[in-house]
N, C-alpha and C positions, 0 to 999 in steps of 0.2 A: 413664643410666639401664640395667640391665642388660636382655637381651632376652627372658626370660621373663618378668620384671614388666612388661615394657609391651607382651609380648602379653595377660598377665591384665588388664589396665587396659582396653585396645582392647575384648575381651570382654566385660567388663563394662558399659561405655559402650554396646556396641551390645544388651546385652540391655535395660537403662535407656530405650533410645529406644524398641524394639519394643513392652515391656508397654504394655499397653491399662491400666492397671490405675489406681486412686485419682486419678491426674492427671486424668482424661477426667472429673471427676465435681464438683461442688462442693455445698455446703451452705448453704441458705436458712433462716432462721423466719417462716412465713405469719404472714395478721393472725391466724390463729387461736390463735396460740403454739406449733404444732407444728413440729419438726426435721424438715424435707424436703430428700433428698439429691438433687439432678437431673441431668442431665447439664451439661459446663462451656460448651457450645452448645449452645441450643435454637433448633431452626427450624421445628417442627412441632407444634401446640397443638390443642387445642380448648378450649371454652368452656361450661361448665356452670351456669345458672341465674340468673334473672333479671338483665340489666346486663353480663353479664359478656363477653359479645361485643363491647358498647358502648365498654365499655374498651378492648379490640385495637383497636378501629377507631381509636379515639382519640389508642391509640398507632401508628396507622398498621402497625399487624401484621395486616392482615386476610390478606394473603398466607399467613401461614404457616396458617392454618386448613385442618384438614382431615376436617373434618365440622361439625354442626350440631344443635341440637337441632328439634324437630318445629314451634316456633313461625315459625321461618324456610320452613317449606314449607307455612306457612297462605296460602291462596288468598280474603283476603276484599277487599273494598272498602276497608276503612278501613285504614289503619295512620299511625301518629303517631310512628313509630322512622325517626329522618334518618338513625339509620348503617345502619339495612338497607335505606332508600330509596336511599342512594349504593352501597350495593351489591348490586345484584341478582343476584351469582351467589351469593350464597348459598342462594339460593332452589332451585337444580340441585346442592346440594354432601350428601355421604351422610347419613345421620343416626346421632346416637349415641342420639338416645332421647326421651323427650316434653321437653317443655318445667315451667320453674319446678326444674330438678335433676331430675327423675327421669330419669336415667341409664340405660341400659343393654349393662353389660357385654361383650354377646356380639355386640353392634352393634361397639361398639368398640372389640372386638381382630378384630374384620370387617374395619376400616377399612385399606387399603392406599394408601398409607405410614401406618405406627403413629405416633399423636402418643407425642412426647418429653415431655410433660406434661400435664396436665390442670389448669385454672383453674378457679374455683369461686367463686361468692358464695353469699351466704345457704346459710351450711354444713347447717342444723337442716332445710331445704327439701330433701326429695327425698333423693337416696342420700346416705348416713354418708360422707366425704369418707375415712376411716379404711377403714372395708368395699369403699368403690370402690378405690381403689389397692393392697389386697390382691385383689382378685379379677380386677385386671385386671395388677396389675405395673407400672402407670405413678403416678408421681408425680403428687401432688393438692393441687394449693396454693392456700389460704382466702383469699378477697380479701374486703373488706368494702363492703357500700354505703351510705350515709347522708344525711343531709340536706344538702344545699347550706350553707343557711343557717344551721343549730346544729353543724354536726359536718364541716367540709370537709376539716381536717386526717385524718380518716380516709379521705377521698377521694381525698385526696394521698398521706398513705402506702401505699395500693392503688396505685396509677398507678404512682410510684417502684418498687413491690416488683415489679408486673407488669414496668417497663422496665429492672430490673435480672436478672431473669430473660432475658428474650429479648433483651435487646441495645440496649434501647432508651432509654437513661439521660437522653440527652437530651432527645428528644421528649418525653416522662412531667414533665420540668422545665418546655418550654414551656408545656405543657396546664395544666396548676397555677398557671402565671403568667401565662397568659393570661387564666383563670377568676378569679383574685385581681386581677389588672388592671380586669377591667368590673365586678367587684362592688364595690371601691375606685371606682370611676367615680361607679356609681353611688347609691352612700352617699354622698359628695361631694356631689354635685348637689342632695340633699336634705336633707343634715344641718341648715344652719341656717333653715329655712322654718319660723318660728314656728306654735304649736300652732295657734291660731284662725286660720291661713290654710290646715288643712290639711283637708280634707274625708273625710266619712267614709264605708267604702266595704265590697262585700260582693262575694265572689266565691263563685258556685254551679254546680253541675253538674261538677263534680270528680270524673274515674275512678279507681274503687278495684275493682280486679279487674274491670271493665266498668263500662261508661256507668251515670250515674247523673242525678237529677233534681234540681230547683235546690235543697232541702235539703242535697245534696253538700258540705261545703267544706273549708276547710283552716285553722282557727285558725292554724297555722303558715305559710302560705303564703309561700313563698320570695319571688314577687316582690312581694310587698308590703312584708316585712321588709327587702327591700334599699333600697327608696324609700323607704322611714319612713314607710308610709302608715297611715294610722288605721282598722285592721280590726276591725269591729264585733265578729265572733267571736272574736277574739283577747281572754282573758282578763286583767287587770292582773297584772302581773308580783308581786304581792304573794299572788296565788292560784297558783301554782305555773308552770310549763310549760305552752305551749300543745301541745295535742293534735296529730299528722300531720296526722291526718282527723276527722272531724263530721258527723253527720246532727242538724242543727238544728231543731226545732220551724217550720211555716209562721208559729203566732202570733207565736215569736220574732223572725224575720225583719221583721214587719210593727211588733213594737214598737222593733225597734232603727231603721228607718225610714232605712237607709243613704242618704246623699248621689247615691253613686254604685257603679251596678251591675256587673260582669263575668260574664261566663259563658263557661266553656270548651266548645268546640266539641264536643269528644268527646262531649256529651250528643246530639249529632246523631243517635248512630247507634241512638235509640233509636226515632227514624222521626218522623213528622209531625206525627202525634198526638200524641205523649209527648214527655219528656223538658224541661228548663230552659227551651230557648227556648219552645215550647207552652204550658209550664206561667205563665211570665209574661206571653203573649199573650192568654190565654184567664181564668185563675184571677182572679176578683174581690178575692183578699186582695192578689196584687200586685200587681193593677191600681189597689190602691189609693195602692202606695209613693209617695214625691213622686218618685224618679229615675225610673220608669216614667211618671208625668204628666210630667214636662220631659224627657225622651225620654235619660239618662241611661246608658246602659244600650248596654256596650262586651263585643266578645269578644277570647277570649286563646285562644293556641294550647296544644293536648292536651300537658301534659309528664310524665303518671306513665301510661306506657303500656310497658308489661315493663319495671317500676320506673322510677325517674326520669330523664328526658334533658336532663340539665346544661345543654345550649345553648338546648334550650325555654325553659327556667324564666330563663336571662337574657334571651332575645331577650321574654321575656314581661314582665319587668320593667322593660325598656324601653319597653315602648308603654306599662304602666301609668303611669310614669315622666311618659310625655309627655300621658297624659290627663287626671292628676291636678295636674299641675304645667308648662303648656305651657313657660312662659317658659323656665323650667329645661333643657327638651329641643327648644330651638330648633333646633341643629343634626343632630336625628336623624331619621332616616327610618327607622319600625319595621323597614318591610319590607326595606328594604336593609340596616341591622342583623341582623336575621336572618339574610338571607343573607352576610352579613359572619361572621358567630360559626360557621353550618352549615359554610361553604367552609374555617374553621379546622379548625372540630372531626371533621369526617367526611370532609371533601376536595372536597365538594357544596354548590351552592346552591339546597337541596332544598325550599325552602320551597312553591313555584309547587305543583309536583310531589306533597307532601305536602295541600294543600288543596284539591287535585282531588276528592280522597277524599270530603270533606266537604261537605253540602247549605249550609252557611253558612261563608264567610270568615273568619280570626282576625284582628283586629286591624282591625275597624271597629264602628262605631258603628251598633247592631241596628236594624233598619225594625220597627217595632211596629204598625203599621198595617194 
């Protein structure tokens, strides 16, 4: 090769190596079908919307966070978010805006260091993702939140997408596999129980953007579905899909007269003289229920807290299964199982810390006198 040609090739190679252009980016398609160009390597992020920071914690990416929304700064006695309990440092991080996706572009642009991407759940809540991206110049990636019982493929795809973006593909697969394994175990334990041996049940006091009384329930309550329970609030299949949340009348609960009652302890936020627990103990209508007369009333952990806490859903399902079918769950200690789940999902056994916030403990038979 002659010297001029060799020198030209050397110059071209040097230029190519030094150019920072498109080799430093990649393109992904987010859960909203948007095409987004992002850095080749992502090390700094923020999370917008309910459950978004929870996803990142599941993937062990919480150290990538450079700012948080206002819910992480709230000073309250009550908190049933395992991901936040396991990461108290979130309380001291810079703000990016208000909770539920109401981001503040000025605050985001003032972060130091700057995030390389913004993850966003519930794209129709709060700031529009395209507008947020335009105002900040930071790529916004939409993720999806969904029912663990009905649409967990959507959850898994979101976790896998986040894992792809931040280089945590292996951990994303481990999390999806873990949840699937636990749900399969729950279903297998209860799949062959004859219908005549299944007791009817109802869960009240379910949180929905705050605490509620005993009439607040979920026809599609995932812990019931995972253990094939006979939820009196769930309509027959012929009448369509069950609702994620419903407020039923007191008269209807009395008419159903379920054999076993469960109460979500989030209701205790309403105080000693209100909420599902107080209603069960004092309301003559509820006092007439067979489950109350026989003492078949049990508490479960809150899970609908800044959207769904998937670890708590699975933990509740193991406790519900043990109450309904003791022989099928003889090997399960619900509290130990909960902390096993939390340790895997968020890195810490947080059950005891979480329960200290509430006046009534989860996974217990209620004292009705």
